[in-house]
N, C-alpha and C positions, 0 to 999 in steps of 0.2 A: 588306437594305441592306448593300453592301460597304463597304470602308474609306473613311475620309475623305481627300480630296486637297485641299490648299491651293494655290491659284494665286496668286502674287505678280506682277502685271503692271499697269503704270500706263496701258497703251493699252486703252481700254475695248472698242474694236471686236474686237481680237485676244484679249483676255481673255475676253470673252463668247463668242466663237466656240469657244475652247479648252474653256471650261466646258461648253457644250452638247455638244461631242464626247465629253467624258470622262463627263458624266452619262448619255449615251445608252448607255454601258457598264455603267450600274448603280451607279457610284460616287456617294458623296456629296461635292459640291464646295463649298468656300468660297473666296471671292475677296477679295483685298486689293490695295491700290494702292501700298503702301509697306511696307518692312521692319518699321517699328515696329508698324503694324497687324497685320501677319502674326504677328509674335511675340506680340502681345496674344492673338490668335485661339488660338495654340498653348497659351497658359496655361489655356484653358477648354474646349478641344476635343481629342479623341483623334485627332490628325492622324497619319497613317502616311507620307504622301509630300507633299513640297513640290516644286512646279514654280515655278522663280523666274527671272524675266528677269535678265539680267546688269546691265542698267542700270536701277536703281530711283531714285526721286527722293531717297531719303534713305540709300542704301547701294549698295555694289558687290555683286552677286549672287554672284560668286565668292568674295569675302570673308565673305559672309552664311553660306556653307555651313558654315564652321568655327564660327561663332556658334551656329548652329542644332545642330550635332553636339555641341557642348560641352555644351549645355542639354539637348537630347533626342537622345542618342546612337543610339537605335533607329530614328529617323525617317530616311527616304531623301530625298535632294535632287537634283532634276534641274535643271540649268542650261539656260536658253533664251537665244539671242542672235541678233540680226540681223546682227552683224558679228563673226564668230568669229576667234580667233587661237590658234595652237598654244600660245602662252605661257599665255593664259587657261585653255585646256582642261587642260593639264598641271597648272596651279595648282588648278583646280577638283577635279580627280581627287585630287591630293594633300591638299586640305582635306577630303576625304570624300565628294564628289558621287558619285552613282550613275551619271550620265552628263552629257554636255555636247553639246547638239545645236543645229543651226542652224534658225531659223524659215524656213519655206517649202521649204527643201531637204530637211528631214527630217520632214515632216508625217506621211508614211506610217508613220513609225517611232514616232510619239509613243505611240499606244495600246499596241503591244507592250512599249515600254520602261517605260510606266506600270504595265502588268500585271506585269512582272518586278520592278519596284521594289516594288509592294505585296506581292508574294508574298515577297520578301526580308524586308521590313519586319514583316509578319504573323508570319513564322517567328521573327525575333528577338524580337518582343514575346512570342510564345508561349513561347520558350525562357527568356526573362527572368522570365516569370510563374511557370514551373515551377521555376526555380531559387529563387525567392522563397519558394515554398510548401515547397520541401524544406528551405530554411535557416531557416524561421520559421513557426511555427504560431500564427495569431492566436487569442488568448483574450479573455475579457471584460475583463481587465486592460489590453488594448491599446486599448480603446474609451475615448477621453479625453473628458471633459466633466463639468460640474457643473450644467448647466442642468436644469430639470425635465423638459423634452421629451426630453433624453438619457437621464435617469435612468428615465423611463417606458418608453422603448423597450428599454433594457437589462433592466429588470425582466421585461418581457414575454418577452423572448428567453431569459433564465434559467429562467423557468418552463416554456417549452415544450421547451427543449433535451433534457431526459432522456426525452422521449417520442418515439415514431415518427412523429408527426404531420407531415404536409406543411405547409410554411410559405411565406407569400408576403409578401416585403419589397417595400414601395412607397416610392418617393422619387425626387427628381430625380437626375440624373447627378452622380456625385461625392460622394454622401452617406454612402459607406462601406458600401454593401450587401454586398459581398464579405467585408469584415471581419467584419460581424454574421454572415454565413452560416457562415464558418469558426469563429467563436467558439461558435455553436451546436453545430456538429459536434464541436469539442474538448470540450465540456461534456456530450456524449452518450456512450452506452455503445458508440457506433460509432467513438470517437476513434482506436482502434487500427487502424481500416481506412482505405482511401483517402478523401480529400476531393478531388473532381474537379470543376473549374469550366469552364464553356464560355460564351462570349458568343454568343448567338444571332444577333446582328446581324453578326458577323464573317465568316459564311460565306454562300454562296449556299445556296438551299433544298435543292438535290441534294446538295451537299457536306456540309451540316449533317446530312442524313438518314444519310449514311454515317458521319460522326463520332459520332453518337449511337447508331446501332444496328449499325454494322459492316456488312461486305459479304462476299460469297463470290467466289472468283476467277471472272472471266468475266462477272460481273453487269453490268458497263458497260466502256466503253473505258478502258483504264488500270488496271482492276482485275486486276492480275496474280497476287495471292495473297489468301488468306482474311485478313480484318482484324477485330480485335475492336473493338467500339464502346465508347463511354464508359459506357454502361449495365453492360457486363460488367466494365470496369474499376472501376467504383464498387461493384460487388456487395459487400453487407455494410457499405458506408459510406455516403457522401453525395454526391449529384450536384447541383451548383449551376447553375441555368439562368438566367444573367443575360440581361437584355433579352428576356424570354420573349414579349413583346408583338409582336416582330418575326417570330416563328414563323409559317409559312403553315398554312392550315387542314388541309391533308393531314397535316402532321407533327403538328399538334394532335391530330388523331384517333389517330395512332400513340401519342402520349404519354398520352392518356386511357386507352388499353388497358393501358399499363404501370402507370398509377396504380391502376387497377381491379383487375388481377389479377397484375401482375408479369411478364406475358409479352410477347414481341415477336418479330419475324423479322428476321434480318439481311437487308440488301438482296440480292435475288436468291436467297434461301433459303426453301423451303416449310416448313422445320422450325421449330417454335417454341422459344424459350429462355426460362427463367425466372430472374429475379434479384430480390434484396432490397436495393434502394437506396432511401434516403430522398431525397425530392426537396425542395429549397429553391429557390424561384423568386424572381426579382426583375424589376421594371419600373419605368420612369418614366412609363408610360401609365396611364390611367383604364381598367382592363380592364372594369369594369362598363359604362361608356359604349361601349367597343369592342364588347362583346358584345351590346349592345342595338342596335348598328348593323351587326350580322352581320359584323364585322371579326375577332371572336375567339369561339371556341365558348363558349356559355353554360354548357354541362355541364363543360366543362374549367375554366372560371373557378370554378365552385362547388367543383370538386375541389381546386383550388389555394388557394382562399381559405378553408380550413378554420380557419387560424389566421393572421391578418394583422397585420403590424407596420408602422406608418408611420415611416419615418426622416425627421426634419425637416430642412429646408434650413439651411445655416448662417446665413442672416440671421434666422432664427427662433430661434437659440440663440446669440446675440452673446456671452453669458457664457462661451462655450467657445472663442472665438476666441483670446485671449491664451494660454490653456493649449495650444492646438494650435500656435500660432505659436512658442511657446517649445520645444515638442517637436521641431518641424521644424528650428528653429535649432540645437538640440544635435545632431540627426541629421546634418545636412548639414555642420555644422562639423566633426564627427568624420570623416565619410566623405570629405569633400574636403580634410581637414587645413588647413582655414582657422581661424584663432584668433578667430572672431567670438563674442562672449560675451553681448551684450545688445542690445536694441532701445531707441532713445530714445522719449520720451513722444509726440512728434508722429507719428513713425513708426507706433506702436501705435495712436494715435488714428485715423489714416488707415485702418488695418486694420479697426478697430472700426466704421467708417462705411461701409465698401465693401459693395456689394450681393452679391458672391460668387456670381454666376450659375453658376459651375463648382463651387461648394461646397468641400468639404475638398480635392478634387483641384486646384482652382485655387489655393487658399491654399498648398497643398504646392509646386506649381510656382513660384509667386511667391517663396516663402522659399528655394528652391533657387537660383533666379536671383540673388537679392540677396546671398545668402552668396557666390556665385561672384564677384560683381563688387565685393564690399566690400573697402576697402583700410585699414579700421581694425577695431577690436574692437566697434564699435557700428553697428547698421543705422540709417540715417537716411532721411528720405523722398525725398531726391534720388536714391536708388538705384532708386526705382520708376519704371517707365516712364511717359512722359508721358500715354499713353492710359488709364493707370490712374486719373487724376484727371478725366478728361473724362466719366465716367459720370454720370448724373443720380441723385444720391443722395436717395432718398425720405426718409431720416432727417435730412438737412441742411436746416435752416431757412435763411433769408436771413442770419440773424445767425450761423449756424454754417458758413459757407463756408470753403474752405481757407485763404484769405488771413486771414479773422478768426481762425481757429485759430492760424495761424502767428504772427500778431502778438501774440496772447494769450500763447503759450508764450515768445516773445521778451521780453515784458514781465516774465513771471515769472522768467525766468533773470536778466534785468537786476536785478531786485529782490532776488533771492537772492544774487547776487554783489556786491550794493551798488554797481552801476555799473561794476564791473571787466569790461571787455569781453572780455578774454582768458579770464577764468573763465567768463563768460557762454557764449562760443563752445564752451568745453570740455563745460559742461552740456548745451548743444543738440546737441553732436556735429556741429557745422559748422566750417568754416574761418573764421578771424578776418576775412578779406576778405569772405567771405559775409555775416558778421554786419554789417559796415559797410554793405555794400550794402543789407541788409534794413532796417537802421535808417533809412537814407535814403529807401528805398522807402515805408516805413509812417510815415515822418515821426515817429520815436519819440525 
């Protein structure tokens, strides 16, 4: 599967047609009919390109470009419009849009433009990831959490780290599999050698083959010179294969050979090469089920699953949410030079009861966004997007809905301040006018 494209279009017919055209090229497509819904998607999905109509029900698509780029600087945005203007096109490009095109007139250009935007976004993400790895090496100290599930996963990882054993990390998207992989590498005797990571779902099969094993000049169109593969780059170190469940059966056979004897061939080369690279693989799929249904090689699964570690989703380790949120609060306050110091009780309660389908990655994105838009030193629930509250919370009973929680905290603040509304509004982190409105709304 190639990169994820998000289409923001409120016209169902056109949006559906555009989605089918882009999906036919092999991309994963998400659709939303409003800016708010689109931004929500981006909190929990690895979106690379956004195609946005200029006229959305709740936003101007040209202005939305800047909002998206402020929060997700490596995402590319393409504006679509039925009624273009030079003024809008200039503003869109100034705001950071990749392109500004007309519906109907530029239909033939959509796929080439999307392809180029994806290529640019993927390159930016790749460079960003490389820079992060150069600047910071994750260790077990970077794995935050006090829950038993987290402690168990860390203990297993610490035990296997000093060995040369292949490790398979299992868990939903956003649970921190790459952080675990790098921590295992840093705690091994290979830490002085490279840690190379590749997401197997980010490349077409042919391109992934070339990335992993390298190629010789002339082996295919565009192969102008010999190129080292990631196995060679990781020789003596660790190669982390993320989303390995997306690898096709031919590549799986090549990988099995490397795991068995350390040998492989560059694409187009008859000469075998030998490397000593430790493999850590990760997936959000049930590989045992995939193997039983002939979607994944059973022999490769057994080779990968020598030592398996399950990373629990965030909803199963709620004790860790506050610690992680505080960590991200400090990180983004410093990075963005915003003097945000704390979260109010209601804000934290909302975080604690959210389902976090995007796990730690979603929490990180949410915290970055609220720090950006916060206008005081305290994070409050009104900074969260409306769609954040529309989720069906399994852990909320009818007595613990958001209105109930909000009125409960207002009562506590009024009691603590002995009826002083100004003091109560300060404790709650809301404006005095908001408190008056809430007191009237809940008849307190």
